[in-house]
Structures are given as structure tokens and as C-alpha cells.
C-alpha positions in Angstrom: 133.4 106.2 138.8 129.7 105.4 138.2 128.3 102.1 136.9 125.6 102.4 134.3 123.7 100.1 132.1 123.9 101.2 128.5 120.5 102.3 127.0 119.2 103.7 130.3 118.2 107.4 130.7 121.1 107.9 133.1 123.6 106.5 130.6 122.3 108.7 127.9 122.6 111.8 130.1 126.1 110.9 131.1 127.2 110.4 127.4 125.6 113.6 126.4 127.6 115.6 129.0 131.0 114.3 127.9 133.5 116.8 126.5 133.0 116.8 122.8 134.6 120.0 121.5 136.6 122.7 123.2 134.6 125.9 123.9 136.9 128.8 124.8 135.7 131.3 127.3 134.8 134.7 125.8 137.4 136.4 128.0 140.1 134.1 126.6 139.0 134.8 123.0 139.1 138.5 123.6 142.5 138.5 125.4 144.0 136.3 122.7 142.7 138.6 119.9 144.4 141.6 121.5 147.7 139.8 121.8 147.6 138.6 118.2 146.8 142.1 117.0 149.6 143.6 119.0 152.2 141.1 117.7 151.0 141.6 114.1 151.4 145.4 114.4 154.5 145.6 116.6 156.4 142.4 116.2 159.2 141.7 118.6 158.3 144.7 120.8 154.9 143.1 121.5 156.4 139.7 122.0 158.8 141.0 124.6 156.1 143.1 126.4 153.8 140.0 126.6 156.7 137.8 127.8 157.4 140.3 130.7 153.7 140.6 131.5 152.6 137.0 131.4 155.8 135.0 132.1 157.5 137.6 134.4 160.7 137.5 132.4 162.2 140.6 130.9 164.3 139.7 127.8 166.3 141.8 125.4 165.5 141.2 121.8 168.8 139.5 121.3 168.0 136.9 123.9 164.9 135.6 122.2 166.8 133.0 120.3 168.4 130.2 122.2 171.7 129.3 120.5 172.3 125.5 119.8 175.4 125.7 122.1 173.2 126.8 125.0 170.7 124.0 124.3 173.5 121.5 124.4 174.7 122.9 127.8 171.1 122.7 129.2 170.6 119.2 127.8 173.7 118.0 129.6 171.9 118.5 132.9 169.2 115.9 131.9 169.3 112.5 133.5 171.5 110.2 131.3 169.1 107.3 131.6 166.2 109.5 130.5 168.2 110.7 127.5 169.0 107.1 126.5 165.3 106.3 126.7 164.4 109.4 124.6 166.9 108.3 121.9 165.4 104.8 121.9 161.9 106.3 121.6 163.1 108.5 118.7 164.4 105.6 116.8 161.1 103.7 117.1 159.1 106.8 116.2 161.2 107.5 113.2 161.1 103.9 112.0 157.3 103.9 112.1 156.9 107.3 110.4 159.4 106.5 107.6 156.8 104.0 106.4 154.3 106.8 106.0 156.2 108.7 103.3 154.5 109.0 99.9 156.3 109.7 96.7 153.3 110.7 94.6 152.7 109.1 91.1 153.0 109.8 87.4 150.5 108.7 84.7 151.6 108.7 81.1 148.6 108.7 78.8 148.5 107.1 75.3 148.4 110.5 73.6 151.8 111.4 75.2 150.3 113.7 77.9 151.4 113.2 81.5 149.5 113.6 84.8 151.4 113.7 88.1 150.8 114.0 91.8 153.8 115.8 93.2 154.5 115.4 97.0 156.8 118.0 98.6 157.5 119.0 102.2 156.1 122.2 103.7 158.8 124.9 103.6 158.5 125.7 107.3 156.8 124.5 110.5 156.5 126.0 113.9 156.6 123.7 116.9 155.1 124.9 120.2 156.7 123.3 123.3 154.8 124.0 126.5 156.5 124.7 129.8 155.3 124.0 133.4 153.1 121.0 134.0 152.7 120.4 130.2 156.4 120.1 129.4 156.6 116.7 127.9 159.8 115.6 126.1 157.8 112.8 124.4 155.6 115.3 122.7 158.6 117.1 121.3 159.6 113.9 119.6 156.1 113.1 118.4 155.8 116.5 116.7 159.3 117.1 115.5 160.2 113.7 114.1 157.4 113.4 111.4 158.3 116.9 110.3 162.0 115.9 109.9 161.1 112.7 108.1 158.8 114.6 105.7 161.9 116.8 104.8 160.7 120.1 106.2 163.8 122.3 105.8 162.9 124.9 108.5 161.5 123.9 111.9 161.1 126.8 114.4 160.6 126.0 118.0 159.0 128.3 120.5 158.8 127.6 124.2 158.2 129.7 127.4 161.3 131.5 128.6 162.0 129.3 131.6 161.0 126.0 130.1 164.4 124.7 129.0 166.1 125.7 132.2 163.4 124.2 134.4 163.2 120.9 132.4 166.5 120.0 130.8 164.9 116.9 129.3 163.1 119.3 126.9 166.5 120.6 125.7 167.7 117.0 125.4 164.6 116.1 123.3 165.2 119.0 120.9 168.7 117.7 120.3 167.5 114.1 119.9 164.9 115.2 117.4 167.4 117.4 115.6 165.5 120.7 115.8 167.8 122.8 118.0 168.8 125.2 115.2 166.0 127.8 115.6 164.6 127.8 119.2 163.0 130.9 120.7 162.2 131.8 124.3 158.6 132.8 123.9 155.4 131.1 124.9 151.7 131.7 125.0 149.5 133.3 122.5 152.3 135.8 121.6 154.4 132.8 120.4 151.7 131.6 118.1 151.1 135.1 116.7 154.8 135.5 116.1 154.9 132.2 114.2 151.9 133.2 112.1 152.9 136.7 111.2 156.7 136.7 111.7 158.7 139.3 113.5 162.2 140.8 112.9 163.7 137.8 114.7 161.1 135.0 114.6 160.4 133.7 111.1 156.8 133.1 109.9 155.9 129.5 109.2 153.4 127.6 107.0 152.0 125.4 109.8 151.9 125.4 113.6 151.8 122.2 115.6 152.2 121.2 119.3 150.1 121.3 122.5 149.4 124.2 124.7 147.1 125.8 127.3 143.7 127.4 126.5 145.4 130.6 125.3 147.7 128.8 123.0 144.8 126.7 121.6 142.7 129.8 121.1 145.5 131.6 119.4 145.9 128.7 117.0 142.2 128.8 116.2 142.4 132.6 115.5 145.4 132.4 113.1 144.1 129.3 111.2 143.7 130.4 107.6 146.8 132.5 107.6 148.7 129.3 108.6 147.7 125.7 108.9 147.4 124.2 112.4 147.4 120.6 113.6 144.2 119.7 115.5 142.3 121.3 118.4 143.3 118.8 121.1 141.0 118.3 124.1 141.4 116.4 127.3 142.8 112.9 127.1 140.3 110.0 126.6 140.5 106.2 126.9 137.7 103.7 126.4 138.4 100.0 127.3 136.2 97.4 125.7 136.4 94.3 127.8 134.6 91.0 128.6 135.0 88.8 131.6 138.4 87.6 130.6 140.0 91.0 131.4 142.1 91.5 134.5 140.3 94.1 136.7 143.5 95.4 138.1 145.1 96.0 134.7 141.9 97.7 133.5 141.7 100.0 136.5 145.4 100.9 136.2 144.9 101.9 132.5 141.9 104.1 133.3 143.9 105.8 136.1 146.8 106.4 133.8 144.6 108.6 131.5 142.8 110.3 134.4 146.0 111.5 136.0 146.9 113.9 133.1 145.8 116.8 135.3 143.0 118.8 133.7 140.2 117.0 135.6 138.3 116.8 132.3 139.8 113.5 131.1 137.4 110.7 130.0 138.0 107.2 131.4 135.4 104.6 130.4 135.0 100.8 130.7 132.5 99.3 128.3 132.0 95.7 129.4 129.7 92.7 129.1 130.5 91.7 132.7 128.8 93.4 135.7 131.3 91.8 138.0 134.2 93.3 136.1 132.5 96.7 136.2 132.1 96.5 140.0 135.7 95.4 140.6 137.2 97.9 138.3 135.3 100.8 140.0 136.5 99.6 143.4 140.1 99.3 142.3 140.1 102.6 140.5 138.9 104.3 143.7 141.7 102.6 145.7 144.3 103.4 143.1 143.7 107.2 143.1 146.1 107.5 146.1 149.0 106.4 143.9 148.6 108.6 140.8 149.8 112.2 140.0 147.3 115.0 140.2 145.0 113.1 142.6 142.4 115.7 143.0 141.9 116.3 139.3 142.1 112.6 138.6 139.4 112.0 141.1 137.3 114.7 139.4 137.8 113.1 136.0 136.6 109.7 137.3 133.7 111.3 139.1 132.5 113.5 136.2 133.6 111.7 133.0 134.4 108.2 134.4 132.0 105.3 134.0 131.7 101.6 133.6 129.0 101.0 131.0 127.4 97.5 131.0 126.3 96.2 127.6 124.5 93.1 126.5 127.3 91.8 124.2 130.4 92.9 122.3 128.4 94.0 119.3 126.5 96.5 121.4 129.9 97.4 123.0 131.4 98.2 119.7 128.4 100.5 118.9 129.0 102.4 122.2 132.7 102.8 121.5 132.1 104.0 118.0 129.5 106.5 119.2 132.2 108.0 121.4 135.0 107.7 118.7 137.5 108.4 121.4 141.2 109.3 121.4 142.3 105.8 122.6 140.6 102.5 122.8 141.9 99.3 124.4 140.2 96.0 123.3 140.7 93.4 126.0 138.4 90.4 125.2 138.3 87.1 123.5 138.9 87.5 119.8 140.3 90.9 120.5 141.9 91.5 117.0 138.6 90.7 115.2 136.8 93.1 117.5 139.5 95.8 117.1 139.0 95.8 113.4 135.5 97.2 113.8 136.5 100.0 116.3 136.6 103.7 115.5 139.3 105.6 117.5 142.4 107.7 117.2 144.5 104.7 118.2 143.5 101.2 119.0 145.4 98.9 121.4 144.7 95.2 121.1 145.0 92.7 123.9 146.0 92.7 127.6 149.7 93.6 126.9 149.1 96.7 124.8 148.2 99.5 127.3 147.7 103.0 126.0 150.9 104.2 127.8 153.1 102.3 125.3 151.6 104.6 122.6 152.2 107.6 124.9 155.9 106.8 125.2 157.0 106.0 121.7 156.5 102.4 120.6 156.2 104.0 117.2 152.8 105.4 116.2 152.2 109.1 117.0 150.5 110.1 120.2 149.1 113.3 118.8 145.5 112.1 118.3 142.0 113.4 117.6 139.8 113.9 120.7 136.2 114.7 121.4 134.7 112.4 118.8 136.9 113.8 116.0 138.3 110.3 115.3 135.3 109.8 113.0 136.9 112.3 110.6 140.5 112.9 111.7 143.7 111.0 112.0 146.8 110.9 114.1 149.6 113.3 113.3 151.7 111.9 110.5 154.3 112.6 107.9 151.5 113.6 105.6 150.6 116.5 107.9 154.0 118.1 106.9 153.7 117.6 103.2 151.8 119.3 100.5 150.5 117.7 97.3 149.9 119.3 93.9 149.1 118.1 90.5 151.3 118.6 87.4 149.6 118.5 84.0 151.5 118.3 80.7 149.3 118.0 77.6 150.2 117.3 74.0 148.1 118.7 71.2 146.7 115.3 70.6 145.8 115.0 74.2 144.0 118.3 74.3 142.1 117.5 71.2 141.0 114.2 72.8 139.3 116.0 75.7 138.4 119.3 74.1 134.7 118.5 73.3 134.0 117.4 76.8 135.7 120.5 78.3 133.8 122.9 76.0 130.5 121.3 76.6 130.7 121.3 80.4 132.1 124.9 80.4 129.2 126.2 78.4 126.7 124.3 80.5 128.1 126.0 83.6 127.8 129.4 81.9 131.5 130.1 81.2 132.0 130.7 77.5 135.5 132.2 78.2 136.5 128.8 79.7 135.3 127.1 76.5 137.1 129.6 74.3 140.4 129.0 76.2 140.4 125.6 74.6 138.8 126.4 71.2 141.2 129.2 70.4 144.0 126.7 70.3 142.4 125.0 67.3 141.1 128.1 65.5 143.6 128.3 62.6 
């Protein structure tokens, strides 16, 4: 990873080149559009055809759904220690997310009218569970548990046809999360299209959540509007804001932990007031590459998007961090909590004993976070993402009389006499 002094031309060029928003290749966009159109027109026939073509698995229509009994059999092959850890994670995640629930409110006005905000769960959600290298049981829990806490009555899970057999921990996570009732063996863009439009066997949903490859992400973009989606997730990001009190070995390990995700486009940045810390972290990160997963892609991530940025002081450092508005920030410095309160990020980890990985693996808060600078305007996945809010207005005659003049005046000013008359007619006796 390079060492740069903030404010130099080299630092500005490096920051400008960081991944900010996902830009799908035109070929992916066209291919996904064809898949979505086929599923919209042909339903299960197109789903099965795409599954045979892209996954190499020929299924009969009756095999699309995975019965809960089969999920339980598959889950039994998972390592018991891992299942125990998943259950503990689930309890912590649920405890945190239960604090997020909102009941709405009711205002009773002096004239007897009532105004309410009514909070209800979405009626259905689709959860995409990747297979292959992206098959993470932790993500199943992070996406499914807030939906269940919100009270969503119907959670439909789609996952590539070999995913549960190849990774029994996924099946175990579905059981732990309590979402094994409607699981289908279908992945890729065809799965997203099936959730959006519905087929004879796969029900349509109101919202689709969960990570996936470039084809899945593009399919979610293309069906957005017909259904809601979560967020357009990009490569993982961590920025560590540190002074000379930080342990170089711990900082290097935390940067490497994010770089090993496997895309090669991860962002791993140290922002520090200490040139000596920058030098030592860069050295240790290079040495540590031999011990991480996906070494080649991790090395690329550090080479392309990795850097140690030297700043004059922590005030300048906070400005750098907030300009990046990354997915994760670690604050490892004197007075860390006061500094952390000024930081903009998807999730903030305070002090030397709060590495990002505790957030990845279920200390409680959600690990589905905004990336690419979206933390300025977006938030972590939460119970609120699985709820809808609407107002309920009940007016008395006295209450309507109280506001009638204002309503009529504004309606006429906006050129809508019919709006005004809708109120006036109630008093024309």
C-alpha cells in the first residue's frame, strides 16, 4: 500500500480513483434485461431454462422448492460448533434489532380529530442467498432477522441450486433465522426476476434484499420500482483513523481483514497523524498478505485502493474520513469516542478492541451497510427497512371547519378550484 501526504496532487488523484458507485458493464445490463423479460413472460419455464444454462443444473418444476424437511437434513451436516456460534450471533443480532422497532404515534386534537402514523410490516420480502465464494451464513442472519423482527409474514428465500448442498451452514443459518418455509433452488438474475414478477411456484414479493454478483445487482436495479430493493452494495471498505498510540500490527491486521474479501476492489485506508505508524503499517500489511484468503485479490486491493494518508492533525483526519464516508471506520486514537462522534460512516468502531470483524460476525448491529460514499445519505439495514408507514386521518366537522379557510386559500392559489370545492361543499347547506 502506498503512503501519501493528504493535500498533495498524488493523494487527490488516488482519492478520485476510488470506487464510488457501481457501474455495470453494458453486456451485463443487456444480458440481465433479456433474462428478466423471459421470466416475466414465461415464468417457471424461463427460470428452469436459465438454471440449466447458467448453473448447469436441470430441475423439474416440482424441485424448485426446497422442503423444510430437506433443509433440516442438509443443516445436520453443518459443523455443530459453527451452528452453536450462529445461534449465539442470531441472539445478539435479534436483541439489537428489537430495539429498533417503532410503534407509530397518535395525536388527538382539541376539536376531536385524530392524526396517526401507522407502522406495519411489509407483506412479503425476498431474500437472495448467494452460493459459491459469496455464500455467507452471517449474511443470511443479517438480512433475515430484521425482517422477522419487523413482523414480515412471508419471507421467500432464493439461492443457487447447489448452494445448500455445498455449504450446509447456509441451511443451518436459514433454520436459525426461522426462514426455511419458502426456499427455492434458483439463483442469478432469473431469481430476482421471479421474485419481482412471480411465477406459478415462486410468489412475488414487495421488497428484495441480499447480496449477489454483478448479474444479481443489475437485476435488482432493473426491477426497482416494481419492487423495493435494499442498497446497491459495492466492494468492502475500511478506513482507520489513528494517531501514534495505535498498535501497528493491529491496524495492519484490520486492513488485511477487509482486503481479503476477494473482489480485488476493496478499499483499505489508514488516515494517521503519525508518519512512523504509516511506514510500519505498510510494512506489516505487505508481510501479512501471505496469511489471508484470496491473496492475489487482496494484494491488488492494497496496491490499487490501499493507502496510508498522513494528516496534520485529527481534525484534518476527520475531514478526510468524512469525504470518503466509507462503509466502516475504526477510530483508534486518544479521546477516540469524542472523535468518533464527528465521523460519517456506515458503521463506526471505537477503540483498539473494536475491530470491524466483530460487526461482520454478529455483535448486534447489522453488517449490511452503505458503500461508495453512500453513508452520507444512507443507513445500515434495519427493522425499518421491512416496515411501511402511512398516515391515518379522522376529522370531526369542527376540525374540518378549523382548517377549511387555509385549505381553500392554498388550493385556489395553486390553481385547483376542485380541491377547494371538495371542502366547501361540505358546508354549503
